[in-house]
N, C-alpha and C positions, 0 to 999 in steps of 0.2 A: 504492500498500499504507499503510496507517494502522498508527501503533504504538500500542499498549497503554501507558500511562503508568505507569513501575514503581512501586508500593508502597515507602515508605521501609521498612528493617528494622523487625523489630518488637524493641521495645527489652525486654532481659531482665537481670535481677541476677545470672544465670549467671558464675560466676568459675572453670569446669570443674574445679571439685574437687568429683565428685557421689559422696557418701554419703551416705545416710540411716540416721539414728540408728535403730534400731527402737524404742527405747523412747519418745523424741520424736515420733517421725514426721515429722522435719524433715531437708532436706538440711541438712548443716552447711557445706556451701560457698554456698550461696545465703538459705539459710533458708526455703525454699518447702517446702510442704506436698504430701505425693504426689499429690493432687487437682489442685492448682496446677501441677506439673510436667506432670501429662498433660493438662491443658488450657489451658495458657499460649497458646498459638498460635488459641486458639478465643475467648478473652475477647477482651472489647472494649478499647481504648485505656485508657478510664475504669476498666475493670475491673483492668486492671493496673498501673495508677498508684495505685490504691488497695491493691492488694497491695504495690506498692513501698513506698509510705509506711509501712506496717508491719513490713516487714523488719528495720529497725535494733533496734525494740524487741524482736522476737522474737531475735535475735540475743543483745543483753543478756540477756534472761530465759535463755537456753538457757545463755549463759555462768556466769551467775550462781548456776545450778541445778548446774554442774558441780562436784565435790569438786574440791579443790586437791591435785595430786599432789605427794608428799614424792621427792625424788630425791637 
C-alpha cells in the first residue's frame, strides 16, 4: 500500500475574529476581502503570499480611516 504525501497546511492570516465591516468590505480580523475569504483555498501559494504582503497596509489604512471614539 502506498501513501500519498500530505500537503502542508495552507498558510492563512486568519486570527479567528471573523467580522466583516460592511462599509469597508474587509474582515476586521485578518483584513481580507470577501472574495479573498471565499477563494483562499483555491489561490496558489504565490497568490496567497501577495495578499498576505498587502494585509498590514490594509490594516493600517482601515485603522487610520476609523474615527477615534471618545469615552
